[in-house]
FINU-485797 format. One line per field, with one value per residue: residue in one letter; x, y, z of N, C-alpha, C, O in turn. Coordinates in nm, 2 decimals. Each point is the difference from the previous one (the first is absolute). Example, Ala and Ser with C-alpha at 12.3 -4.5 7.8 and 13.67 -1.06 7.14 Angstrom:
2
aa = a; s
n_xx = 1.32; -0.14
n_yy = -0.57; 0.11
n_zz = 0.78; -0.14
ca_xx = -0.09; 0.09
ca_yy = 0.12; 0.11
ca_zz = 0.00; 0.00
c_xx = 0.09; -0.08
c_yy = 0.12; 0.11
c_zz = 0.00; 0.08
o_xx = 0.10; 0.05
o_yy = 0.00; 0.11
o_zz = 0.07; 0.01
END
This chain:
145
aa = m; k; f; s; l; n; t; l; r; h; g; a; i; v; l; a; l; v; a; a; s; g; f; a; a; a; k; g; v; p; g; d; g; a; i; p; v; v; e; l; m; p; l; t; m; r; y; e; v; d; l; k; l; t; p; e; q; i; k; s; l; d; d; y; r; k; q; a; m; p; g; r; v; a; v; q; k; k; t; i; e; l; r; g; q; l; r; m; a; l; l; d; n; l; p; q; a; d; r; d; a; l; m; k; q; v; a; e; a; e; v; q; h; f; q; g; r; e; r; c; v; a; h; l; r; q; k; l; s; a; e; q; f; a; q; l; r; q; l; y; l; d; g; l; r
n_xx = 21.34; 0.11; -0.04; -0.04; 0.18; 0.17; 0.14; 0.17; 0.19; 0.15; 0.14; 0.18; 0.18; 0.14; 0.15; 0.18; 0.16; 0.14; 0.16; 0.19; 0.13; 0.08; 0.20; 0.07; -0.14; -0.05; 0.06; -0.09; 0.22; -0.17; -0.08; 0.06; 0.13; -0.17; -0.03; -0.10; 0.20; 0.03; -0.22; 0.08; 0.20; 0.13; 0.10; 0.20; 0.17; 0.12; 0.15; 0.08; -0.08; 0.09; 0.17; -0.13; 0.09; 0.14; -0.15; -0.07; -0.18; -0.21; -0.09; -0.10; -0.20; -0.17; -0.07; -0.13; -0.22; -0.14; -0.07; -0.18; -0.19; 0.00; -0.06; -0.22; -0.09; 0.03; -0.14; -0.21; -0.02; 0.00; -0.19; -0.16; 0.01; -0.07; -0.22; -0.07; 0.01; -0.16; -0.20; -0.01; -0.05; -0.22; -0.15; 0.01; -0.15; -0.17; 0.15; 0.12; 0.22; 0.07; 0.07; 0.21; 0.16; 0.05; 0.13; 0.22; 0.11; 0.06; 0.18; 0.20; 0.07; 0.10; 0.22; 0.15; 0.05; 0.16; 0.21; 0.06; 0.08; 0.22; 0.15; 0.03; 0.13; 0.22; 0.08; 0.05; 0.19; 0.18; 0.04; 0.10; -0.22; -0.03; -0.17; 0.04; 0.10; -0.12; -0.12; 0.09; 0.02; -0.19; -0.04; 0.11; -0.05; -0.17; 0.08; 0.04; -0.19
n_yy = 11.53; -0.08; -0.06; -0.11; -0.11; -0.03; 0.17; 0.03; -0.12; 0.07; 0.17; -0.07; -0.07; 0.14; 0.11; -0.12; 0.00; 0.17; 0.03; -0.11; 0.12; 0.13; -0.06; -0.13; -0.08; -0.12; 0.21; -0.03; -0.01; -0.11; 0.03; -0.21; 0.13; 0.09; 0.17; -0.21; -0.05; -0.21; 0.06; -0.10; -0.08; 0.12; 0.16; -0.06; -0.01; 0.18; 0.06; -0.19; 0.02; 0.10; -0.12; -0.10; -0.03; 0.02; -0.14; 0.06; 0.15; -0.08; -0.11; 0.13; 0.07; -0.14; -0.03; 0.16; 0.00; -0.15; 0.08; 0.14; -0.11; -0.20; 0.02; -0.02; -0.20; -0.13; 0.04; -0.08; -0.21; -0.05; 0.03; -0.15; -0.18; 0.01; -0.02; -0.21; -0.12; 0.04; -0.10; -0.23; -0.05; 0.02; -0.17; -0.17; 0.12; -0.12; -0.16; 0.19; -0.06; -0.01; 0.19; 0.07; -0.11; 0.06; 0.17; -0.04; -0.08; 0.15; 0.13; -0.09; 0.01; 0.19; 0.03; -0.10; 0.11; 0.16; -0.08; -0.04; 0.17; 0.06; -0.13; 0.06; 0.18; -0.04; -0.09; 0.13; 0.11; -0.13; 0.00; 0.19; -0.02; 0.07; -0.12; -0.19; 0.00; 0.04; -0.18; -0.16; 0.05; -0.02; -0.20; -0.06; 0.06; -0.12; -0.18; 0.08; -0.01
n_zz = -4.06; 0.17; -0.21; 0.19; -0.08; 0.15; 0.02; -0.15; 0.02; 0.16; -0.07; -0.12; 0.12; 0.10; -0.13; -0.04; 0.15; 0.01; -0.15; 0.03; 0.14; -0.17; 0.07; -0.17; 0.16; -0.19; -0.06; 0.20; 0.06; -0.08; 0.21; 0.06; 0.13; 0.11; -0.14; 0.02; -0.08; 0.02; 0.04; -0.18; 0.01; 0.14; -0.11; -0.08; 0.16; 0.06; -0.17; 0.10; 0.20; 0.18; 0.08; 0.15; 0.20; -0.17; -0.07; -0.21; -0.01; 0.03; -0.18; -0.16; 0.04; -0.04; -0.21; -0.08; 0.06; -0.10; -0.19; 0.00; 0.04; -0.11; -0.21; -0.04; 0.01; -0.18; -0.18; 0.00; -0.06; -0.22; -0.10; 0.02; -0.12; -0.21; -0.03; 0.00; -0.19; -0.15; 0.03; -0.04; -0.21; -0.05; 0.04; -0.16; -0.11; -0.08; -0.04; -0.02; 0.02; 0.22; 0.10; -0.05; 0.10; 0.21; 0.02; -0.02; 0.17; 0.15; -0.03; 0.04; 0.22; 0.07; -0.05; 0.13; 0.19; -0.01; 0.01; 0.21; 0.12; -0.04; 0.10; 0.21; 0.05; -0.01; 0.19; 0.17; -0.01; 0.08; 0.22; 0.07; 0.06; -0.21; -0.10; -0.10; -0.20; -0.18; -0.08; -0.13; -0.22; -0.12; -0.08; -0.19; -0.21; -0.09; -0.10; -0.20; -0.11
ca_xx = -0.03; 0.05; -0.07; 0.06; -0.09; -0.09; -0.10; -0.10; -0.07; -0.09; -0.11; -0.08; -0.07; -0.10; -0.10; -0.07; -0.08; -0.10; -0.09; -0.07; -0.09; -0.12; 0.01; 0.01; -0.11; -0.05; -0.12; -0.12; 0.01; -0.03; 0.09; 0.12; 0.11; -0.04; -0.10; 0.07; -0.01; -0.12; -0.03; -0.13; -0.04; -0.10; -0.13; -0.07; -0.07; -0.10; -0.11; -0.01; -0.14; -0.02; 0.08; -0.06; 0.11; -0.04; 0.07; 0.13; 0.08; 0.03; 0.10; 0.12; 0.05; 0.04; 0.13; 0.10; 0.03; 0.08; 0.13; 0.08; 0.01; 0.13; 0.10; -0.04; 0.02; 0.14; 0.06; -0.04; 0.08; 0.14; 0.00; -0.01; 0.13; 0.10; -0.03; 0.04; 0.15; 0.04; -0.03; 0.11; 0.13; 0.00; 0.01; 0.13; 0.11; 0.09; 0.07; -0.09; -0.01; -0.10; -0.13; -0.04; -0.03; -0.13; -0.09; -0.01; -0.07; -0.14; -0.06; -0.02; -0.11; -0.12; -0.03; -0.05; -0.14; -0.08; -0.01; -0.10; -0.13; -0.03; -0.04; -0.14; -0.09; 0.00; -0.08; -0.14; -0.04; -0.02; -0.11; -0.13; -0.04; 0.03; -0.10; 0.03; 0.12; -0.04; -0.08; 0.10; 0.09; -0.07; -0.02; 0.13; 0.02; -0.09; 0.05; 0.12; -0.04
ca_yy = -0.12; -0.12; -0.12; -0.13; -0.09; -0.08; 0.09; 0.02; -0.13; -0.02; 0.10; -0.04; -0.12; 0.05; 0.06; -0.10; -0.07; 0.10; 0.01; -0.13; -0.03; 0.08; 0.12; 0.11; -0.03; 0.11; 0.06; -0.05; -0.14; -0.06; -0.10; 0.05; -0.10; -0.12; -0.07; -0.05; 0.09; -0.05; -0.13; -0.02; -0.13; -0.02; 0.06; -0.09; -0.11; 0.06; 0.05; -0.08; 0.00; 0.14; 0.01; -0.10; -0.09; -0.13; -0.12; 0.00; 0.10; -0.04; -0.10; 0.06; 0.09; -0.10; -0.06; 0.10; 0.02; -0.12; 0.00; 0.12; 0.02; -0.03; 0.10; 0.13; -0.02; 0.00; 0.14; 0.08; -0.05; 0.05; 0.15; 0.02; -0.05; 0.10; 0.12; -0.02; 0.01; 0.14; 0.07; -0.02; 0.05; 0.14; 0.02; -0.04; 0.08; -0.08; 0.08; 0.06; -0.09; -0.10; 0.06; 0.03; -0.12; -0.03; 0.10; -0.05; -0.12; 0.04; 0.06; -0.11; -0.09; 0.08; 0.00; -0.13; 0.00; 0.08; -0.07; -0.10; 0.07; 0.04; -0.12; -0.03; 0.09; -0.03; -0.13; 0.04; 0.07; -0.10; -0.10; 0.07; 0.09; 0.14; 0.05; -0.07; 0.05; 0.14; -0.01; -0.04; 0.11; 0.10; -0.06; 0.02; 0.15; 0.04; -0.06; 0.07; 0.14
ca_zz = 0.08; -0.07; 0.03; -0.05; -0.09; 0.09; 0.05; -0.11; -0.02; 0.11; -0.02; -0.11; 0.05; 0.09; -0.08; -0.07; 0.10; 0.04; -0.11; -0.01; 0.11; 0.00; 0.08; -0.09; -0.09; -0.07; 0.06; -0.05; -0.02; 0.12; 0.05; 0.07; 0.00; 0.06; -0.08; -0.12; -0.12; -0.05; 0.05; -0.06; 0.00; 0.11; -0.04; -0.10; 0.07; 0.08; -0.08; -0.12; -0.04; -0.06; -0.12; -0.09; -0.05; -0.06; 0.06; -0.05; 0.06; 0.14; 0.00; -0.04; 0.12; 0.10; -0.04; 0.02; 0.14; 0.05; -0.06; 0.03; 0.15; 0.07; -0.03; 0.06; 0.14; 0.02; -0.02; 0.12; 0.11; -0.02; 0.02; 0.15; 0.05; -0.04; 0.07; 0.13; -0.01; -0.02; 0.12; 0.10; -0.05; 0.03; 0.15; 0.05; -0.08; -0.08; -0.10; -0.11; -0.12; 0.03; 0.00; -0.14; -0.06; 0.04; -0.06; -0.14; 0.01; 0.04; -0.12; -0.10; 0.04; -0.02; -0.15; -0.03; 0.05; -0.09; -0.13; 0.02; 0.00; -0.13; -0.07; 0.04; -0.07; -0.14; -0.02; 0.02; -0.12; -0.11; 0.02; 0.02; -0.11; 0.03; 0.10; 0.13; 0.06; 0.05; 0.13; 0.10; 0.03; 0.08; 0.13; 0.07; 0.03; 0.10; 0.13; 0.04; 0.04
c_xx = 0.04; -0.07; 0.08; -0.10; -0.09; -0.12; -0.11; -0.08; -0.10; -0.12; -0.10; -0.09; -0.12; -0.11; -0.09; -0.10; -0.12; -0.11; -0.08; -0.10; -0.12; 0.01; 0.01; -0.11; -0.05; -0.13; -0.12; 0.00; -0.03; 0.10; 0.12; 0.11; -0.03; -0.09; 0.08; -0.03; -0.13; -0.03; -0.15; -0.06; -0.10; -0.14; -0.07; -0.07; -0.12; -0.12; -0.02; -0.15; -0.03; 0.07; -0.05; 0.11; -0.06; 0.08; 0.15; 0.09; 0.04; 0.11; 0.13; 0.06; 0.04; 0.14; 0.11; 0.04; 0.09; 0.14; 0.08; 0.02; 0.13; 0.11; -0.03; 0.03; 0.15; 0.07; -0.04; 0.08; 0.14; 0.01; 0.00; 0.13; 0.11; -0.02; 0.05; 0.16; 0.05; -0.03; 0.11; 0.14; 0.01; 0.02; 0.14; 0.12; 0.10; 0.06; -0.10; -0.02; -0.11; -0.14; -0.04; -0.04; -0.14; -0.11; -0.03; -0.09; -0.15; -0.07; -0.02; -0.12; -0.14; -0.04; -0.05; -0.15; -0.09; -0.02; -0.10; -0.14; -0.04; -0.04; -0.14; -0.10; 0.00; -0.09; -0.15; -0.05; -0.03; -0.12; -0.14; -0.04; 0.04; -0.09; 0.03; 0.12; -0.03; -0.07; 0.10; 0.09; -0.07; -0.02; 0.13; 0.03; -0.09; 0.04; 0.12; -0.04; -0.05
c_yy = -0.12; -0.13; -0.12; -0.07; -0.08; 0.09; 0.03; -0.12; -0.02; 0.09; -0.05; -0.12; 0.05; 0.06; -0.10; -0.07; 0.09; 0.01; -0.13; -0.03; 0.08; 0.13; 0.13; -0.01; 0.13; 0.05; -0.06; -0.15; -0.07; -0.11; 0.06; -0.11; -0.13; -0.09; -0.06; 0.09; -0.03; -0.13; -0.02; -0.14; -0.03; 0.05; -0.08; -0.11; 0.05; 0.04; -0.08; 0.00; 0.14; 0.02; -0.09; -0.08; -0.13; -0.11; -0.01; 0.11; -0.03; -0.10; 0.06; 0.08; -0.09; -0.06; 0.10; 0.02; -0.12; 0.00; 0.12; 0.01; -0.04; 0.10; 0.13; -0.01; 0.00; 0.13; 0.09; -0.04; 0.05; 0.15; 0.03; -0.03; 0.11; 0.13; -0.01; 0.00; 0.14; 0.08; -0.02; 0.05; 0.15; 0.03; -0.03; 0.07; -0.09; 0.09; 0.04; -0.10; -0.11; 0.05; 0.03; -0.13; -0.05; 0.08; -0.05; -0.12; 0.02; 0.06; -0.10; -0.09; 0.08; 0.00; -0.13; -0.01; 0.08; -0.07; -0.11; 0.06; 0.04; -0.12; -0.04; 0.09; -0.03; -0.13; 0.04; 0.08; -0.10; -0.09; 0.06; 0.08; 0.15; 0.05; -0.06; 0.06; 0.15; 0.00; -0.04; 0.12; 0.10; -0.05; 0.02; 0.14; 0.05; -0.05; 0.08; 0.14; 0.00
c_zz = -0.09; 0.05; -0.05; -0.08; 0.09; 0.06; -0.11; -0.03; 0.11; -0.02; -0.11; 0.05; 0.09; -0.08; -0.07; 0.09; 0.04; -0.11; -0.02; 0.11; 0.01; 0.09; -0.09; -0.10; -0.06; 0.07; -0.07; -0.02; 0.14; 0.05; 0.07; -0.01; 0.06; -0.08; -0.12; -0.12; -0.07; 0.05; -0.04; 0.02; 0.11; -0.04; -0.10; 0.07; 0.08; -0.09; -0.13; -0.05; -0.06; -0.13; -0.12; -0.07; -0.05; 0.07; -0.06; 0.06; 0.15; 0.00; -0.03; 0.11; 0.11; -0.03; 0.01; 0.14; 0.05; -0.06; 0.05; 0.15; 0.06; -0.03; 0.06; 0.15; 0.03; -0.01; 0.12; 0.12; -0.01; 0.03; 0.15; 0.07; -0.03; 0.07; 0.15; 0.01; -0.01; 0.13; 0.10; -0.05; 0.03; 0.15; 0.05; -0.07; -0.07; -0.11; -0.11; -0.11; 0.03; 0.00; -0.14; -0.07; 0.04; -0.06; -0.14; -0.01; 0.03; -0.13; -0.11; 0.03; -0.02; -0.14; -0.04; 0.04; -0.10; -0.13; 0.01; 0.00; -0.14; -0.09; 0.03; -0.07; -0.15; -0.02; 0.01; -0.13; -0.12; 0.02; 0.02; -0.12; 0.05; 0.11; 0.14; 0.06; 0.05; 0.13; 0.11; 0.04; 0.09; 0.14; 0.08; 0.04; 0.11; 0.14; 0.05; 0.06; 0.14
o_xx = -0.04; -0.01; 0.05; -0.12; -0.12; -0.11; -0.12; -0.12; -0.11; -0.12; -0.12; -0.12; -0.11; -0.12; -0.12; -0.11; -0.11; -0.12; -0.12; -0.10; -0.09; -0.09; -0.03; 0.02; 0.01; -0.08; -0.01; -0.10; 0.07; 0.08; 0.02; -0.02; 0.07; -0.02; 0.08; -0.11; -0.07; 0.09; -0.09; -0.12; -0.11; -0.10; -0.12; -0.11; -0.11; -0.12; -0.05; -0.02; -0.05; -0.05; 0.04; 0.00; -0.09; 0.10; 0.09; 0.12; 0.11; 0.09; 0.11; 0.12; 0.10; 0.08; 0.11; 0.12; 0.10; 0.09; 0.12; 0.10; 0.06; 0.07; 0.10; 0.06; 0.05; 0.09; 0.09; 0.04; 0.06; 0.09; 0.07; 0.05; 0.08; 0.09; 0.05; 0.05; 0.09; 0.09; 0.05; 0.07; 0.10; 0.07; 0.05; 0.11; 0.12; -0.04; -0.09; -0.11; -0.07; -0.09; -0.12; -0.09; -0.08; -0.11; -0.12; -0.08; -0.09; -0.11; -0.11; -0.08; -0.10; -0.12; -0.10; -0.08; -0.11; -0.11; -0.07; -0.09; -0.12; -0.09; -0.07; -0.10; -0.11; -0.07; -0.08; -0.11; -0.09; -0.07; -0.10; 0.09; 0.03; 0.04; -0.01; 0.01; 0.05; 0.03; -0.01; 0.03; 0.06; 0.01; 0.00; 0.03; 0.04; -0.02; 0.03; 0.08; -0.04
o_yy = -0.01; -0.02; 0.01; 0.02; -0.02; -0.05; -0.01; 0.00; -0.04; -0.05; 0.01; -0.02; -0.05; -0.02; 0.01; -0.03; -0.05; -0.01; 0.00; -0.07; -0.03; 0.08; 0.11; 0.03; 0.11; -0.08; -0.01; -0.06; 0.03; -0.05; 0.12; -0.11; -0.10; -0.12; 0.08; 0.06; 0.09; -0.09; 0.03; -0.02; -0.07; -0.05; -0.01; -0.04; -0.06; -0.01; 0.06; -0.01; 0.00; 0.07; 0.01; -0.02; -0.06; 0.02; -0.03; -0.03; 0.02; 0.01; -0.04; 0.00; 0.03; -0.01; -0.03; 0.01; 0.03; -0.03; -0.02; 0.06; 0.08; 0.03; 0.06; 0.09; 0.06; 0.04; 0.07; 0.08; 0.04; 0.04; 0.08; 0.07; 0.03; 0.07; 0.09; 0.06; 0.04; 0.08; 0.10; 0.05; 0.05; 0.09; 0.06; -0.03; 0.02; 0.11; -0.07; -0.01; -0.04; -0.06; -0.03; 0.00; -0.05; -0.04; 0.01; -0.02; -0.06; -0.04; 0.00; -0.04; -0.06; -0.02; -0.01; -0.06; -0.04; 0.01; -0.03; -0.06; -0.01; 0.01; -0.04; -0.05; 0.00; 0.00; -0.05; -0.02; 0.03; -0.03; -0.06; 0.04; 0.02; 0.08; 0.07; 0.03; 0.03; 0.08; 0.06; 0.02; 0.05; 0.07; 0.03; 0.03; 0.07; 0.07; -0.01; 0.06; 0.11
o_zz = -0.12; 0.12; -0.12; 0.00; -0.04; 0.01; 0.03; -0.02; -0.03; 0.03; 0.01; -0.04; -0.01; 0.03; -0.01; -0.03; 0.02; 0.03; -0.02; -0.02; 0.08; 0.00; 0.04; -0.12; 0.06; 0.05; -0.12; -0.04; 0.09; -0.08; 0.00; -0.06; -0.02; 0.03; -0.06; -0.01; -0.04; 0.01; 0.06; 0.01; -0.02; 0.04; -0.01; -0.05; 0.00; 0.05; -0.10; -0.12; -0.11; -0.09; -0.11; -0.12; 0.06; 0.06; 0.08; 0.03; 0.04; 0.09; 0.06; 0.03; 0.07; 0.08; 0.04; 0.03; 0.07; 0.07; 0.03; 0.04; 0.08; 0.09; 0.05; 0.06; 0.09; 0.08; 0.05; 0.08; 0.10; 0.06; 0.05; 0.08; 0.09; 0.05; 0.06; 0.10; 0.06; 0.03; 0.06; 0.08; 0.03; 0.04; 0.10; 0.03; 0.01; -0.02; -0.03; -0.06; -0.09; -0.05; -0.04; -0.07; -0.08; -0.03; -0.05; -0.08; -0.06; -0.03; -0.06; -0.09; -0.04; -0.04; -0.08; -0.07; -0.03; -0.06; -0.09; -0.06; -0.04; -0.08; -0.09; -0.05; -0.05; -0.10; -0.07; -0.04; -0.08; -0.10; -0.02; -0.08; 0.11; 0.09; 0.10; 0.12; 0.10; 0.09; 0.11; 0.12; 0.09; 0.10; 0.12; 0.12; 0.09; 0.10; 0.12; 0.08; 0.05
END
């Protein structure tokens, strides 16, 4: 059986998207492809009293949200638009090169979104005590189950 470079590339992109979306989640890991890979900031606001956040921590997290939100929203909007374009490209049977290019753009946008989530977790790790972060982590995981 002979595969073209485009077929192999297409397969690699699809596998990356499937793995990234959670459909190939490790056994025992909560969540699915519809849930963001990590979403901690809303919990910090909801449980700021339980987490015993200091005024300095609250201000830092508020400042971070204000700074990061426009970029996160833009990446999410871009991802939705690209997925729509890809959906139509597949349905309309556009040339394979066009579909491959859109798949690559969707994958890149997803990675940008994951990187933003990663930066948020890093900020929380830096600003919260180890105990506060452990409590926040558990609250998040409990919500996934």
